[in-house]
C-alpha positions in Angstrom: -71.1 15.4 -44.4 -69.6 12.2 -45.9 -69.3 14.0 -49.3 -67.5 17.0 -47.7 -65.2 14.6 -45.9 -64.3 12.9 -49.2 -63.6 16.2 -50.9 -61.4 17.2 -48.0 -59.4 14.0 -48.3 -59.0 14.4 -52.1 -57.7 18.0 -51.6 -55.3 16.7 -49.0 -53.9 14.0 -51.3 -53.5 16.5 -54.1 -51.6 18.9 -51.8 -49.4 16.1 -50.6 -48.7 14.9 -54.1 -47.9 18.5 -55.2 -45.6 19.0 -52.3 -43.8 15.7 -53.0 -43.3 16.7 -56.6 -41.9 20.1 -55.5 -39.5 18.4 -53.1 -38.4 15.9 -55.8 -37.7 18.8 -58.2 -35.6 20.5 -55.5 -33.3 17.5 -55.1 -30.0 18.3 -56.8 -28.6 15.9 -59.4 -25.7 14.9 -57.1 -28.0 14.1 -54.2 -30.3 12.1 -56.4 -27.3 10.0 -57.6 -26.3 9.5 -53.9 -29.7 8.4 -52.9 -30.1 6.1 -55.8 -26.7 4.5 -55.0 -27.7 4.0 -51.4 -30.8 2.1 -52.5 -28.7 -0.1 -54.8 -26.3 -0.8 -52.0 -29.2 -1.8 -49.8 -30.2 -4.3 -52.5 -26.5 -5.4 -52.8 -26.3 -4.4 -56.4 -22.7 -3.4 -56.0 -21.7 -2.7 -59.6 -24.7 -0.5 -60.3 -24.1 1.4 -57.1 -20.5 1.8 -58.0 -21.4 3.4 -61.3 -23.8 5.9 -59.7 -21.1 6.9 -57.1 -18.4 7.2 -59.7 -20.7 9.5 -61.7 -21.2 11.7 -58.6 -17.5 11.7 -57.8 -16.4 12.6 -61.4 -19.1 15.2 -62.2 -19.7 16.8 -58.8 -16.3 17.2 -57.0 -17.7 20.1 -54.9 -20.8 18.2 -53.8 -21.8 18.1 -50.2 -22.3 14.4 -50.7 -18.8 13.9 -52.1 -17.2 12.6 -48.9 -19.9 10.1 -48.1 -20.0 9.0 -51.8 -16.2 8.3 -51.5 -16.7 6.0 -48.5 -19.6 4.1 -50.1 -17.7 3.8 -53.3 -15.0 2.0 -51.3 -17.7 -0.2 -49.8 -19.0 -1.2 -53.3 -15.5 -2.1 -54.4 -14.8 -4.0 -51.3 -17.8 -6.3 -52.0 -16.5 -7.2 -55.4 -13.7 -9.8 -55.8 -10.5 -8.6 -57.5 -11.1 -4.9 -56.5 -9.4 -5.0 -53.1 -6.6 -2.6 -54.1 -9.1 0.0 -55.5 -11.3 -0.3 -52.4 -8.3 0.1 -50.1 -7.2 3.3 -51.8 -10.8 4.6 -51.7 -11.0 4.1 -48.0 -7.5 5.7 -47.4 -8.6 8.8 -49.4 -11.8 9.0 -47.2 -9.8 8.7 -44.0 -7.6 11.7 -45.0 -10.6 14.0 -45.8 -11.3 16.8 -43.3 -15.0 16.4 -43.6 -15.0 12.7 -42.8 -17.1 11.2 -40.0 -15.4 9.6 -37.0 -17.8 6.6 -37.2 -17.1 6.1 -40.9 -13.4 6.6 -40.4 -13.4 3.7 -37.9 -15.3 1.5 -40.4 -12.9 2.6 -43.2 -9.8 1.8 -41.1 -11.2 -1.7 -40.3 -11.8 -2.3 -44.0 -8.2 -1.2 -44.8 -7.0 -3.8 -42.3 -9.1 -6.6 -43.8 -8.3 -5.7 -47.4 -4.6 -5.4 -46.6 -4.7 -8.9 -45.0 -6.4 -10.3 -48.1 -3.8 -8.7 -50.4 -1.0 -9.9 -48.2 -2.3 -13.5 -48.4 -2.4 -13.2 -52.1 1.3 -12.6 -52.2 1.4 -8.8 -52.0 3.7 -8.6 -49.0 4.0 -4.8 -48.9 0.5 -4.5 -47.7 1.4 -5.9 -44.3 2.7 -2.4 -43.3 -0.9 -1.1 -43.7 -1.9 -3.3 -40.8 1.2 -2.7 -38.7 0.8 1.1 -39.1 -2.6 0.8 -37.5 -1.1 -0.7 -34.3 -0.2 2.9 -33.4 -3.5 4.6 -34.0 -4.8 6.6 -31.1 -8.2 5.0 -31.6 -8.0 1.9 -29.5 -10.7 0.0 -31.5 -8.6 0.3 -34.6 -5.3 -0.7 -33.0 -6.9 -3.6 -31.1 -8.5 -4.9 -34.3 -5.1 -4.6 -36.2 -3.4 -6.6 -33.4 -5.9 -9.4 -33.4 -5.9 -9.5 -37.2 -2.1 -9.9 -37.2 -2.3 -12.9 -34.9 -3.8 -14.9 -37.9 -0.6 -14.5 -39.9 1.1 -17.8 -40.6 4.4 -16.0 -40.3 4.6 -15.7 -36.5 7.7 -13.6 -36.6 5.7 -10.9 -38.3 2.7 -11.5 -36.0 4.8 -10.8 -32.9 4.6 -7.0 -33.6 1.0 -7.3 -32.2 2.1 -8.7 -28.8 2.5 -5.3 -27.0 -1.0 -4.2 -28.0 -2.5 -7.5 -27.1 -0.8 -7.3 -23.6 -2.1 -3.7 -23.4 -5.6 -5.1 -23.8 -5.1 -7.5 -20.9 -3.6 -4.7 -18.8 -6.2 -2.0 -19.4 -9.5 -3.4 -20.7 -12.4 -4.5 -18.6 -14.6 -5.9 -21.4 -14.4 -9.7 -21.2 -15.1 -10.3 -24.8 -12.2 -8.2 -26.1 -9.9 -9.7 -23.4 -10.8 -13.2 -24.5 -10.0 -12.3 -28.1 -6.6 -10.9 -27.0 -5.8 -14.1 -25.0 -6.6 -16.3 -28.0 -4.6 -14.0 -30.3 -1.6 -14.3 -28.0 -1.9 -18.1 -27.9 -2.0 -18.1 -31.7 1.2 -16.1 -31.9 3.3 -17.7 -29.1 2.0 -19.3 -25.9 5.4 -18.7 -24.3 4.5 -15.0 -24.1 2.5 -15.9 -21.0 5.7 -17.0 -19.1 6.4 -13.5 -17.9 2.9 -12.1 -18.0 0.6 -12.8 -15.2 -2.9 -12.2 -16.5 -4.5 -12.5 -13.1 -3.2 -12.7 -9.6 -4.6 -15.5 -7.4 -4.0 -16.1 -3.7 -3.7 -19.8 -4.5 -1.2 -21.3 -6.9 -2.1 -20.9 -10.5 -3.1 -24.1 -12.2 -0.9 -24.9 -15.2 -1.7 -27.0 -18.2 1.4 -29.0 -19.2 2.0 -30.8 -22.4 5.0 -33.0 -23.3 5.7 -34.9 -26.5 8.5 -37.5 -26.2 10.1 -39.6 -28.9 9.3 -43.3 -28.1 12.7 -44.5 -29.1 15.2 -41.8 -28.0 13.1 -40.7 -25.0 13.9 -37.1 -26.1 11.3 -34.4 -25.4 10.4 -33.0 -28.8 7.8 -30.5 -27.6 6.8 -29.0 -24.3 4.4 -26.3 -23.3 3.3 -24.8 -19.9 0.5 -22.3 -19.8 -2.0 -21.1 -17.2 -5.1 -23.4 -17.2 -7.5 -20.4 -17.4 -5.9 -19.5 -20.8 -5.6 -23.1 -22.0 -9.2 -23.8 -21.1 -10.2 -20.7 -23.1 -8.2 -22.0 -26.1 -9.6 -25.5 -25.9 -13.2 -24.6 -25.7 -12.8 -22.3 -28.7 -11.6 -25.1 -31.0 -14.2 -25.3 -33.8 -16.7 -28.2 -33.7 -15.5 -29.5 -37.1 -11.9 -29.9 -35.7 -13.3 -31.7 -32.6 -15.3 -34.0 -34.9 -12.1 -34.9 -36.9 -10.3 -35.7 -33.7 -13.1 -38.0 -32.6 -12.8 -39.8 -35.9 -9.2 -40.4 -35.0 -10.2 -41.7 -31.6 -9.7 -38.6 -29.5 -12.7 -37.0 -27.8 -11.5 -33.5 -26.9 -14.5 -32.7 -24.8 -13.9 -35.9 -22.8 -10.2 -35.1 -22.4 -11.0 -31.6 -21.1 -13.6 -33.1 -18.6 -11.1 -35.6 -17.4 -8.4 -33.0 -16.9 -10.8 -30.8 -14.9 -12.3 -33.5 -12.8 -9.5 -36.0 -12.3 -6.4 -33.9 -12.9 -4.7 -37.1 -14.0 -2.1 -37.5 -16.7 -3.6 -38.2 -20.1 -1.3 -40.2 -22.3 -1.8 -40.6 -26.1 0.6 -42.9 -27.9 1.3 -42.7 -31.6 3.6 -44.6 -33.9 6.8 -42.7 -32.9 5.7 -40.4 -30.0 4.0 -40.3 -26.6 1.9 -37.2 -25.8 1.2 -36.4 -22.2 -1.2 -33.8 -21.0 -1.9 -32.9 -17.3 -2.8 -30.1 -15.0 -0.4 -29.2 -12.2 
C-alpha cells in the first residue's frame, strides 16, 4: 500500500513537472521579458529591469504587454537619478495610449507631477506647466495632488494658481485628511486667502490667532497676521519636531506657547534685538 502510494506521488510529480515545462515553453518571448523585468523591479534592480523592458518595447511593438511595459519602463527610469526627463516622457506616452489602465494612469499622472517639480527645482522652469495643466484634470485625485504640490513652490506667485482647487477641496470634500492637507497648502501659499473664506460656520464667534511684529525703535508694525485658530492650530501642530527642537535651543518652547495660548489666552511677547513679537488669541 505504501509502495503504491509512493508510485502515485512520483507519477504526480512527473506530470506536474511536465505540465510546467509545457507552460514555460508556451510563454512568448515578449511575455518572458515582461515577467523577468517585473522580478527585477521587485528586487529594485532598476537598470537591469530597464534593459529588459527596452528590449520588449523595441523588438515587440505589437505585444499585448507593450502598454504595461511602457509604464514600468517609466517607473525604472524614475527611480534612477538624472533620468527624470526620460521617465516623464515615458509616463506621458503611457497616459495617451488607448489601452492604458485607469489605475496606472493615475499613478503615471502623479509621477509626472513629481518629476516636473524636480525638474523645475533644477532650473527647468518650463516644466511647471506640466503641473499646472493637471489642475484641470477631471480626475479629482490628480488635480488635488497637483494643487498641493504647487503649494511647495518658493515662488508663491506661481503657487497661487492652486488656490481655487484647494478651496474646492474645502468646499466639497468630506475626507478630513485631504481637507487638512488643503488647509496646510493654503497656509503655505498665503494665509490671507482665509480672510474671505469661512472654512466652517460656528454659532459662536470664531477664535482668531493674531500675530504682530513691531519695530522696537519706530513702533511701526512690520508684520501682522490674523487667521482662524482652527487653521493656525493645525499649522502649528504640523511643524516638524526638528524645527521645534531648534526653537527650543533658542529659548522658545513652541509646545508650551501653544498650551499657554489655548489655556490662558494671554498675550505672549517675545523680544528680540530690534523687534517685539506678540501672539494672542482673540
